[in-house]
matplotlib code that plots the C-alpha trace (Angstrom):
import matplotlib.pyplot as plt

x = [17.7, 16.4, 14.1, 11.2, 12.2, 9.5, 7.2, 5.6, 5.5, 3.2, 5.0, 3.5, 5.6, 8.4, 10.1, 12.5, 13.1, 11.8, 9.6, 12.5, 14.6, 11.9, 11.4, 15.1, 15.6, 12.8, 14.2, 17.6, 16.0, 14.1, 10.9, 9.5, 8.2, 5.1, 6.2, 3.9, 4.2, 2.4, 5.3, 3.9, 3.9, 1.0, 0.4, 0.1, 3.2, 6.2, 8.9, 9.1, 7.6, 9.4, 9.5, 8.8, 12.6, 13.0, 10.5, 12.4, 15.6, 14.0, 13.1, 16.8, 17.9, 15.5, 16.5, 20.2, 19.3, 18.2, 14.5, 11.7, 10.1, 6.7, 6.2, 3.1, 2.1, -0.8, -2.3, -3.0, -5.8, -7.7, -8.5, -9.3, -5.8, -4.2, -6.5, -5.5, -1.8, -2.1, -4.2, -1.6, 1.1, -0.8, -1.0, 2.8, 3.5, 0.3, 0.0, 0.8, 2.1, 3.3, 1.8, 4.0, 1.8, 4.6, 3.3, 3.0, 3.5, 4.2, 2.0, 3.8, 3.3, 1.2, -1.0, -3.9, -3.9, -7.2, -6.3, -3.0, -5.1, -7.2, -4.2, -2.3, -5.3, -6.2, -2.6, -1.5, -4.7, -7.1, -4.2, -2.9, -6.4, -6.8, -3.5, -4.3, -7.9, -7.2, -4.8, -7.0, -9.0, -5.7, -3.9, -3.9, -2.6, 1.0, 0.4, 1.9, 0.7, 3.1, 2.0, 4.2, 3.2, 5.3, 6.7, 4.8, 1.5, 2.4, 3.0, 0.8, 1.8, -1.1, 1.0, 1.9, 5.6, 5.6, 6.8, 4.2, 1.4, -0.6, -3.3, -0.9, 1.3, -1.5, -3.0, 0.2, 0.0, -3.7, -3.3, -0.6, -2.6, -5.7, -4.0, -2.4, -5.8, -7.1, -4.3, -4.7, -8.4, -7.7, -5.0, -7.7, -10.0, -7.2, -5.5, -7.8, -7.1, -3.4, -2.7, -0.7, -0.8, 1.6, 2.8, 6.3, 6.9, 10.0, 11.5, 13.2, 14.4, 17.0, 14.8, 13.8, 10.7, 12.8, 15.4, 12.9, 12.3, 8.8, 10.1, 13.0, 10.9, 8.6, 11.5, 12.9, 9.9, 12.2, 14.2, 12.7, 14.8, 16.4, 19.0, 18.9, 22.7, 22.3, 19.5, 21.3, 21.9, 18.2, 17.0, 19.0, 16.3, 13.9, 15.9, 17.2, 20.2, 22.8, 21.6, 19.8, 17.9, 17.8, 18.4, 15.7, 17.6, 17.0, 13.3, 13.6, 15.2, 12.2, 9.9, 11.8, 11.5, 7.8, 7.3, 9.3, 8.4, 10.7, 7.8, 5.1, 3.4, 3.8, 0.6, -1.1, 2.3, 3.2, 7.0, 9.1, 12.3, 13.0, 16.4, 14.5, 12.5, 9.3, 11.2, 12.7, 9.2, 7.6, 10.3, 10.0, 6.2, 5.9]
y = [27.3, 23.8, 22.7, 22.1, 24.6, 25.4, 22.7, 19.9, 16.3, 13.5, 10.2, 6.7, 3.6, 5.9, 3.5, 1.9, 1.3, 3.7, 5.5, 6.3, 7.4, 9.7, 11.3, 11.9, 13.2, 15.7, 16.8, 17.3, 19.8, 21.7, 19.9, 18.9, 15.4, 13.7, 10.1, 7.1, 3.4, 0.3, -1.1, -4.6, -7.7, -8.9, -12.6, -13.3, -11.3, -13.6, -11.1, -9.0, -5.5, -2.5, -1.9, 1.0, 1.2, 1.6, 4.5, 6.1, 5.8, 7.5, 10.4, 10.6, 10.7, 13.5, 15.5, 15.2, 17.2, 20.1, 19.5, 18.4, 15.0, 14.0, 10.2, 8.1, 4.4, 4.1, 1.4, 2.8, 0.2, 2.3, 5.8, 6.8, 6.0, 7.9, 10.9, 10.9, 10.7, 13.6, 15.7, 15.4, 16.2, 19.3, 20.4, 20.2, 21.9, 23.7, 22.5, 19.8, 20.6, 17.2, 13.7, 10.7, 7.6, 5.0, 2.3, -1.0, -4.8, -7.7, -10.7, -13.3, -16.8, -15.4, -17.9, -18.4, -17.1, -15.2, -13.5, -12.4, -10.9, -9.0, -7.7, -6.5, -4.7, -3.1, -1.9, -0.9, 0.4, 1.3, 2.4, 4.8, 6.2, 6.7, 8.5, 10.8, 11.5, 12.3, 14.9, 16.4, 18.8, 20.3, 20.8, 24.2, 25.6, 24.4, 21.1, 17.9, 14.2, 11.4, 7.8, 4.7, 2.4, -0.3, -1.0, -4.3, -2.2, -1.2, -4.7, -7.7, -10.1, -12.5, -15.2, -18.2, -17.8, -14.3, -13.8, -13.5, -15.3, -16.2, -14.3, -12.3, -11.5, -10.6, -8.4, -6.4, -5.9, -5.0, -2.6, -0.7, -0.5, 0.6, 3.3, 4.6, 5.1, 6.7, 9.2, 9.9, 10.8, 12.7, 14.8, 15.9, 17.1, 18.8, 20.6, 23.6, 24.0, 24.2, 20.8, 18.2, 14.4, 11.9, 8.3, 7.0, 3.5, 1.8, -1.4, -3.8, -1.6, -2.6, -3.0, -5.7, -6.4, -7.3, -9.3, -11.6, -15.3, -15.0, -12.6, -14.7, -17.9, -16.0, -15.2, -18.7, -21.1, -23.8, -24.0, -25.9, -24.1, -21.0, -19.3, -15.6, -15.3, -16.1, -13.6, -10.8, -12.5, -13.4, -9.9, -8.7, -10.3, -7.4, -4.4, -3.5, -1.7, -4.0, -3.7, -6.1, -3.2, 0.5, 2.1, 3.8, 7.1, 6.8, 6.9, 9.6, 11.9, 11.6, 12.1, 15.2, 16.6, 16.0, 17.6, 20.7, 23.8, 22.5, 20.2, 22.9, 22.1, 18.3, 16.5, 13.2, 11.7, 8.1, 8.3, 5.2, 4.8, 1.3, 1.1, 0.3, -2.5, -1.5, -1.2, -4.7, -6.2, -4.3, -5.4, -9.1, -9.2, -7.3]
z = [10.3, 9.9, 7.1, 9.5, 12.1, 14.7, 13.5, 15.5, 14.1, 15.2, 14.5, 15.0, 15.3, 16.7, 19.1, 16.6, 12.9, 10.3, 12.8, 15.1, 12.1, 10.8, 14.3, 14.8, 11.3, 11.6, 15.0, 13.5, 11.2, 13.9, 14.7, 18.1, 18.2, 19.5, 19.4, 20.0, 19.8, 20.9, 23.0, 23.3, 21.2, 18.9, 19.1, 15.4, 14.4, 14.4, 15.6, 18.7, 18.7, 20.1, 23.8, 26.1, 26.6, 22.8, 22.9, 25.7, 23.8, 20.8, 23.1, 24.2, 20.5, 19.8, 22.8, 21.8, 18.7, 21.0, 20.3, 22.6, 22.7, 24.0, 24.2, 24.7, 24.5, 22.1, 19.9, 16.5, 16.1, 18.8, 17.7, 21.2, 22.4, 19.6, 20.2, 23.9, 23.0, 20.5, 22.8, 25.5, 23.0, 22.0, 25.6, 25.6, 22.2, 21.3, 17.7, 15.1, 11.6, 10.4, 10.6, 9.9, 9.9, 10.0, 12.4, 10.6, 10.9, 8.5, 9.2, 7.0, 8.4, 11.2, 13.1, 13.1, 9.6, 9.6, 12.8, 11.3, 8.4, 10.9, 13.0, 9.9, 8.4, 11.7, 12.3, 8.8, 7.3, 10.1, 12.2, 9.5, 9.0, 12.7, 13.0, 10.2, 11.2, 14.9, 13.6, 10.8, 13.0, 14.2, 10.9, 9.2, 5.9, 5.4, 7.1, 5.7, 6.0, 5.1, 5.2, 4.7, 2.0, 0.4, -3.1, -2.7, -2.9, -6.5, -7.7, -8.5, -5.7, -6.1, -7.8, -5.8, -6.1, -4.5, -1.0, 1.7, -0.3, 2.9, 4.7, 6.9, 4.0, 1.6, 4.3, 4.3, 0.6, 0.6, 3.6, 1.8, -1.4, 0.4, 2.5, -0.7, -2.3, 0.9, 1.0, -2.7, -2.3, 1.0, -0.8, -3.3, -0.5, 1.5, -1.4, -1.4, 2.3, 1.7, 3.5, 1.6, 1.9, 0.3, 0.5, 0.6, -0.7, 0.6, -0.7, 1.7, 4.6, 7.1, 10.2, 12.6, 10.5, 7.4, 9.4, 10.9, 10.6, 9.0, 6.4, 5.5, 5.3, 2.9, 0.6, 0.9, 1.1, -0.5, 2.7, 5.6, 8.2, 6.6, 8.8, 9.3, 9.1, 5.4, 4.8, 3.1, -0.3, -0.4, -0.3, -3.3, -5.5, -4.8, -6.1, -9.6, -8.0, -6.4, -2.8, -0.5, 1.2, 1.8, 5.2, 7.4, 6.9, 3.1, 3.8, 6.4, 4.0, 1.7, 4.7, 5.7, 2.1, 2.0, 5.4, 4.4, 2.4, -0.3, -1.3, -0.7, -4.0, -3.8, -2.8, -3.8, -4.7, -4.4, -3.9, -4.4, -2.5, -3.8, -5.5, -8.7, -7.2, -9.1, -12.3, -11.9, -11.2, -14.1, -16.5, -15.4, -15.7, -19.0]

ax = plt.figure().add_subplot(projection="3d")
ax.plot(x, y, z, "-o")
ax.set_aspect("equal")
plt.show()
């Protein structure tokens, strides 16, 4: 029997990257999946978003595990769209036990800068809150909420030499800090009801978001035209362990654990999967 056998998971940002990985990993361990994604570009975000074809491919990966997939296009910035997607998924599966609020964007170098700030906050913070709150009325004892933060949210990134020190980049950091505080306080309210809420904090993760021109230029502002083919050595600076990034599956294993009964008494946690990135930052700044 799988570790989340018979459960239903609602996963945002499921078309590719970490969201796809989380959805498939949960399916491998017995969960049916309600998978949603925007499936269109955002003008201020300097890398392509996932497509409808990506979301359909995620569904195929889920179905290969023997579990069922319900997919929907929905913009996490719009609570009404998420509610409709979840309601239709509930018609298919009858319940929801797990919420994985994964959808997020990085707005480094986004233009115009203040619109980049708005788009990142609306996606990463408001979108996470929307995903959780449309599911809250349907969660019962034993339910589990997992939101995706970032190791950057745990650090002081206000200094000028830090990557992403522009409105779109700082919105990323602020959104992850704010959603972490939101989930912490929500966990307190949900604990007497037997529902858990936690945050996972990845370091650099091997996804399209990381391997993008805006992200690379944020790490190497000294180069006028940095080349992505040279990106890997740059990203080593973030972690204490000798790796440039972690894989989506490394985060998915933590998500699976938090969703499972193995973590039945774990709530309000801020779980770093960062290859020692926070330790490296703390040691450098103290």
